[in-house]
C-alpha positions in Angstrom: 12.0 -71.5 80.8 12.1 -73.7 83.8 8.6 -74.6 85.0 6.8 -73.5 81.8 5.6 -76.9 80.8 3.8 -77.4 84.1 2.3 -73.8 83.9 1.1 -74.2 80.4 -0.3 -77.7 81.1 -2.1 -76.4 84.2 -3.7 -73.5 82.3 -4.9 -75.7 79.5 -6.4 -78.2 81.9 -8.2 -75.5 83.8 -9.5 -73.9 80.7 -10.8 -77.2 79.5 -13.0 -77.4 82.6 -15.0 -74.2 81.6 -18.1 -75.5 79.9 -18.4 -72.8 77.3 -14.9 -73.5 75.9 -14.5 -77.1 76.9 -12.9 -79.3 74.2 -12.2 -76.2 72.1 -8.8 -75.5 73.5 -5.9 -75.7 70.9 -2.3 -75.6 72.0 -0.1 -74.1 69.3 3.3 -72.6 68.9 6.5 -73.4 70.8 4.7 -75.2 73.7 3.2 -78.1 71.8 6.4 -80.3 71.4 6.9 -80.1 75.1 3.3 -80.8 76.0 3.3 -83.8 73.7 6.7 -85.1 75.0 5.8 -84.2 78.6 9.3 -82.7 79.0 10.6 -79.2 79.8 12.5 -77.2 77.2 16.2 -77.2 77.7 16.8 -74.1 75.6 18.5 -71.2 77.3 16.9 -67.8 77.2 
């Protein structure tokens, strides 16, 4: 899962720049703890 935090963050920030969906983006699921803590997952896949 190396690099996933940066990829997810980048996508969310890009989507938040689209006027029709701006401020309507919701991060849910397994990504949110890492987005909040600003850390990569250390789980092995």
